C-alpha positions in Angstrom: 0.0 0.0 0.0 1.3 3.5 -0.9 2.0 6.0 1.8 1.5 9.8 1.4 2.0 12.9 3.5 -0.5 15.6 3.8 0.8 18.9 5.2 -1.5 21.4 6.7 0.1 24.8 6.9 -1.5 27.3 9.2 -1.2 31.1 9.4 -3.4 33.2 11.6 -5.9 30.4 12.0 -6.3 29.7 8.2 -4.9 26.8 6.3 -3.1 26.7 3.0 -5.3 24.6 0.7 -4.1 23.4 -2.7 -6.2 22.4 -5.8 -4.5 19.5 -7.6 -3.7 19.9 -11.3 -6.2 18.6 -13.8 -3.4 16.4 -15.1 -2.6 14.9 -11.7 -2.4 11.1 -11.7 -4.8 10.7 -8.8 -7.8 12.8 -7.8 -7.2 15.5 -10.4 -8.8 18.9 -9.8 -9.6 18.2 -6.1 -8.6 20.3 -3.1 -6.1 18.9 -0.6 -3.4 20.0 1.7 0.2 20.0 0.5 0.7 16.3 -0.3 2.9 13.8 -1.9 4.3 10.2 -1.8 6.5 9.0 1.0 9.8 8.1 -0.5 11.7 7.3 2.7 10.7 5.1 5.6 6.9 5.1 6.1 7.6 4.8 9.9 9.3 8.2 9.8 7.9 10.3 7.0 8.7 13.7 8.5 11.5 14.4 6.0 9.1 13.7 3.2 6.7 16.3 4.6 9.4 18.9 4.7 10.4 18.0 1.1 6.9 18.3 -0.2 6.5 21.8 1.5 9.7 23.0 -0.2 8.9 21.5 -3.6 5.2 22.4 -3.8 5.1 25.8 -2.0 8.7 27.1 -1.6 8.1 27.2 2.2 11.0 26.0 4.4 12.3 26.0 7.9 13.0 29.7 7.8 9.3 30.5 7.9 7.7 27.3 9.0 7.6 25.4 12.2 6.4 21.8 12.7 3.6 21.8 15.3 2.7 18.1 15.3 2.2 14.9 13.4 -1.1 13.0 13.6 -2.3 9.5 13.5 -2.6 8.0 10.0 -5.7 7.8 8.0 -6.4 4.9 5.7 -8.1 5.7 2.3 -9.6 2.8 0.4 -9.2 4.3 -3.0 -11.5 3.5 -6.0 -11.3 0.3 -7.8 -10.0 0.8 -11.4 -9.0 4.4 -10.6 -7.0 5.4 -7.5 -5.3 2.8 -5.4 -5.7 2.6 -1.6 -3.1 4.6 0.5 -2.2 5.6 4.0 -2.1 9.3 4.8 0.4 10.7 7.3 -0.9 14.1 8.5 1.3 17.0 9.6 0.5 20.4 10.9 2.9 23.3 10.4 2.8 26.9 11.6 4.0 29.5 9.0 4.9 33.1 9.7 4.6 33.9 6.0 1.8 33.6 3.4 4.1 34.0 0.4 3.9 30.8 -1.5 5.5 29.7 -4.8 3.2 27.0 -6.1 4.6 24.3 -8.3 3.2 23.2 -11.6 1.5 20.3 -9.9 -0.9 22.7 -8.2 -3.7 24.4 -10.2 -4.4 26.9 -7.4 -3.5 27.6 -3.7 -5.6 29.5 -1.2 -5.5 30.5 2.4 -8.9 29.6 3.8 -10.7 28.7 7.0 -10.4 24.9 7.6 -14.2 24.5 7.7 -14.4 25.1 3.9 -13.0 21.6 3.5 -16.4 20.3 4.3 -17.9 22.3 1.5 -15.5 21.5 -1.3 -14.7 18.7 -3.6 -11.6 17.3 -1.9 -9.4 14.3 -1.8 -11.0 11.5 0.3 -11.2 12.0 4.1 -9.5 15.4 4.0 -11.6 16.8 6.9 -10.8 13.7 9.0 -7.1 14.1 8.1 -7.2 17.7 9.4 -8.9 16.7 12.6 -6.0 14.3 13.3 -3.7 17.3 13.8 -6.2 20.1 14.6 -6.1 21.5 18.1 -8.3 20.0 20.8 -9.5 20.9 24.3 -6.5 18.9 25.6 -4.2 21.1 23.4 -5.5 24.1 25.2 -5.4 22.5 28.6 -2.0 20.9 28.4 0.2 23.4 26.4 3.0 24.6 28.6 5.1 26.1 25.8 3.2 28.9 24.3 1.8 32.2 25.7 -1.9 32.9 26.3 -2.5 34.7 23.0 -1.4 31.6 21.1 -3.4 29.2 23.3 -6.5 31.4 23.2 -6.4 31.3 19.4 -6.2 27.5 19.5 -9.3 27.6 21.8 -11.2 29.5 19.2 -10.1 27.0 16.5 -11.4 24.1 18.7 -14.7 25.9 19.1 -15.0 26.6 15.4 -14.4 23.0 14.4 -16.7 21.7 17.0 -19.5 24.0 15.9 -18.9 23.0 12.3 -19.5 19.3 13.1 -22.3 19.7 15.7 -26.0 19.1 15.1 -27.3 21.0 18.1 -26.4 24.0 20.2 -25.9 22.2 23.5 -23.1 20.0 22.0 -21.3 23.2 21.1 -22.0 24.8 24.4 -20.5 21.8 26.2 -17.3 22.3 24.3 -17.4 26.0 25.1 -17.6 25.3 28.8 -14.7 22.9 28.7 -12.6 25.5 26.9 -13.7 28.3 29.1 -12.5 26.4 32.2 -9.5 24.8 30.6 -6.9 27.4 31.6 -8.2 29.5 34.6 -4.9 31.4 34.8 -5.3 32.6 31.2 -8.0 35.2 30.9 -7.9 35.5 27.1 -9.1 31.9 26.7 -12.3 32.3 28.7 -13.0 35.9 27.5 -12.7 35.0 23.8 -14.9 31.9 24.2 -17.4 33.9 26.2 -17.6 36.6 23.5 -18.4 34.0 20.8 -21.4 32.7 22.8 -22.5 36.2 23.8 -22.7 37.3 20.2 -23.9 34.1 18.5 -27.4 32.8 18.2 -28.2 29.5 19.8 -27.3 27.3 16.9 -24.0 25.7 15.8 -23.8 27.6 12.5 -23.9 30.9 14.3 -21.3 29.8 16.8 -19.1 28.7 13.9 -19.4 32.1 12.2 -18.8 34.0 15.4 -15.7 31.9 16.2 -14.2 32.6 12.8 -14.8 36.3 13.3 -13.4 36.2 16.9 -10.2 34.4 15.7 -9.4 37.0 13.1 -10.2 39.8 15.6 -7.9 38.2 18.2 -4.9 38.2 15.9 -5.6 41.8 15.0 -6.0 42.8 18.7 -2.7 41.1 19.7 -0.9 42.8 16.8 -2.3 46.3 17.6 -1.4 45.8 21.3 2.2 45.2 20.2 2.1 48.4 18.1 0.9 50.3 21.1 3.8 49.0 23.1 6.2 50.0 20.3 4.8 53.6 20.1 5.2 54.0 23.9 8.7 52.7 24.0 9.7 54.9 21.1 8.1 57.9 22.8 10.2 57.0 25.8 13.4 56.7 23.7 13.9 53.2 25.1 16.9 51.8 23.3 17.6 48.9 25.8 14.6 46.8 26.8 14.4 43.9 29.3 11.9 41.1 29.2 11.5 37.5 30.4 9.8 34.2 29.5 8.0 33.7 26.3 5.2 36.0 25.1 4.3 36.1 21.4 3.0 39.7 21.7 6.2 40.9 23.4 8.3 39.2 20.7 6.2 40.9 18.0 6.7 44.3 19.7 10.5 43.8 20.1 10.9 42.8 16.5 9.0 45.9 15.3 10.8 48.2 17.7 14.2 46.9 16.7 16.0 48.4 19.7 19.7 48.7 20.2 19.9 46.1 22.9 17.4 43.5 24.4 18.0 41.7 27.7 16.0 38.5 28.0 15.7 36.3 31.1 15.6 32.7 30.1 12.9 31.9 32.7 13.7 28.9 34.8 13.2 26.0 34.8 11.8 25.5 31.3 13.8 28.3 29.6 11.0 29.6 27.4 12.8 32.9 27.1 15.5 31.3 24.9 13.1 31.3 22.0 12.4 35.0 22.4 16.1 35.7 22.5 16.8 33.7 19.4 13.8 35.2 17.5 14.9 38.8 18.3 18.5 38.1 17.4 17.4 36.6 14.0 14.7 39.2 13.1 16.4 42.4 14.3 19.7 44.2 14.4 19.6 44.4 18.2 22.3 43.1 20.4 20.7 40.4 22.5 21.8 39.3 26.0 20.3 36.2 27.5 20.5 36.0 31.3 18.9 34.1 34.2 16.1 35.3 36.5 18.5 35.6 39.4 20.8 37.9 37.3 18.1 40.0 35.7 17.9 42.6 38.5 21.7 43.1 38.2 21.3 43.4 34.4 18.9 46.3 34.7 21.7 48.4 36.1 24.8 47.0 34.4 23.1 47.1 30.9 21.5 50.5 31.4 18.0 49.2 30.7 15.5 51.9 29.7 12.3 50.0 30.1 10.9 46.5 30.9 8.3 45.0 28.7 6.4 41.9 29.8 3.3 40.0 28.7 0.4 38.9 30.8 -1.6 35.7 31.2 -4.3 37.7 33.0 -4.9 41.3 34.3 -7.3 41.7 37.2 -9.8 44.5 37.4 -7.6 46.3 40.0 -4.7 46.4 37.5 -2.6 43.6 39.2 -1.0 41.2 36.7 -0.7 37.5 36.6 2.3 36.4 34.6 5.2 33.9 34.5 7.0 33.5 37.8 10.0 36.0 37.8 7.9 38.9 36.6 7.5 40.3 40.1 11.2 40.2 40.8 11.8 42.1 37.5 9.1 44.7 38.5 10.6 45.2 42.0 14.1 45.5 40.6 12.9 47.9 37.9 11.1 50.1 40.4 14.3 50.3 42.5 16.3 51.2 39.4 13.8 53.8 38.2 13.0 51.7 35.1 9.3 51.8 33.9 7.5 48.5 33.5 4.9 48.1 30.7 2.6 45.2 30.2 1.6 44.4 26.6 -1.7 42.5 26.4 -4.9 42.6 24.4 -8.0 43.7 26.3 -9.1 40.1 26.3 -6.5 39.3 28.9 -8.3 41.4 31.5 -10.4 39.3 33.8 -14.1 40.1 34.4 -13.6 39.5 38.1 -10.7 39.5 40.5 -11.2 36.0 42.0 -9.3 34.0 39.5 -6.1 33.7 41.6 -2.9 32.7 39.9 -3.7 29.1 39.2 -2.0 26.1 40.6 0.1 25.1 37.6 3.7 24.1 38.3 6.6 23.0 36.3 7.3 19.2 36.3 9.3 18.1 39.3 12.0 16.6 37.2 12.6 20.0 35.5 13.8 21.3 38.8 15.2 18.2 40.5 15.7 14.7 39.1 17.8 13.2 41.9 16.8 10.6 44.5 16.8 12.6 47.7 13.6 13.3 49.5 13.4 17.0 48.4 10.2 18.9 47.9 9.9 21.1 44.8 8.0 24.3 44.6 8.0 25.9 41.1 4.7 27.6 40.3 4.2 28.7 36.8 2.5 32.1 37.5 2.6 34.8 40.1 0.9 38.2 40.8 2.5 41.6 40.3 0.7 44.5 42.1 -0.8 47.3 40.0 1.5 49.8 41.7 4.5 48.1 40.1 3.1 48.6 36.5 3.4 51.9 34.6 0.9 51.2 31.9 -1.0 48.5 29.9 -0.4 48.5 26.1 -3.6 47.3 24.5 -5.3 47.5 21.1 -7.1 50.6 22.5 -3.9 52.4 23.5 -2.1 52.7 26.8 -4.5 52.0 29.6 -4.3 52.9 33.3 -5.8 50.9 36.2 -9.2 52.7 36.0 -9.6 51.9 32.3 -8.7 48.2 33.1 -11.7 48.1 35.5 -14.0 49.4 32.8 -12.9 46.7 30.4 -13.4 44.0 33.1 -17.0 45.1 33.4 -17.5 44.5 29.6 -16.1 41.0 29.9 -18.4 40.2 32.9 -21.4 40.9 30.6 -20.1 38.5 28.0 -19.5 35.8 30.6 -23.2 35.8 31.5 -24.2 33.8 28.5 -24.2 30.6 30.5 -25.5 31.7 33.8 -29.1 30.8 33.2 -28.6 27.8 31.0 -29.3 24.5 32.6 -29.9 20.8 31.8 -28.9 19.0 28.6 -31.5 20.6 26.4 -29.9 24.1 26.6 -33.3 25.6 27.5 -33.3 28.7 29.8 -34.8 28.2 33.2 
């Protein structure tokens, strides 16, 4: 039996779909992902996936990152026409939409994945997508990405579930799971709540609202980064410090292109290394990677002009929940007279202040893998008081604590969509 790879390339929540040439040997004229035969070991077809991406689209490792490989899909084929084959699905994230299509492709298009269900495609393409698509577990278990990235995945899960569902309650149940999956990350719940507060009580409406919310989320995160850039430029901040991994902070730093960036690697999982590498690759800035323990000293020795951090949540009183180490940075910055700015879309503001900091911790072995009876305490998040923050860079500009409280009230209204819904029928009491 033949083996093929199908590569789904994602950018801003949309997939790169390709229509096969009318002269293709199998399934001519049909829509597919980027696909081709496995020429190496079928037990390890990743190299074939990368090869097909390069040959069919011109995309390579400079713009594309492998997210995951999925379980295979068996396709029976058609007797006398196409033979049976095994599909190996892959999902890639691309920072670019610039594609150079090969002659084997009649057309390429960036589109919402749900259009797969409406088009004439190669067999079982939707099922193949679902093998690598994000799930509730993706949202719940991801410990690598920031909350902006994870909240986008939550909206994708909701969109796909609504596309498949026959009734509103099925979709609502998924929404509740997503809303509660990451209590420390306000954007996840806020963005899910907005979908349900604006949609009608039917799956198609939720699907449409989720697609709109996903596009709006990317725009909001980008505009928040631009607000941060404007504030830092106004402050003539040539040397900026940050810590851990925040996609919005990284975007802001790359656009700012400062003279010097100091990045704390963020122990124990060292997420900040990726930020340092990205800024070094994408800008002309001199990049210094340091530890959390040395970051306060670096504020003085490197003449830091401003600190820029992300947020997993902002409470109505303006206090910030973010990766452990943020408070030490804020305290050291205050002592050194360095302003601290939080860059976060409005959706990271919680509707209430009772969410806490969550109980997530790094794995024990990430801190200590020896045999002694040693307890490990390594929480993922901590709270930074509002008094230690000089401003919140959002898509609506630089906010103060009073404005944060107003946004929280808006989110509280959106969260009310589920308050009066009970039972399995979804009827209001």
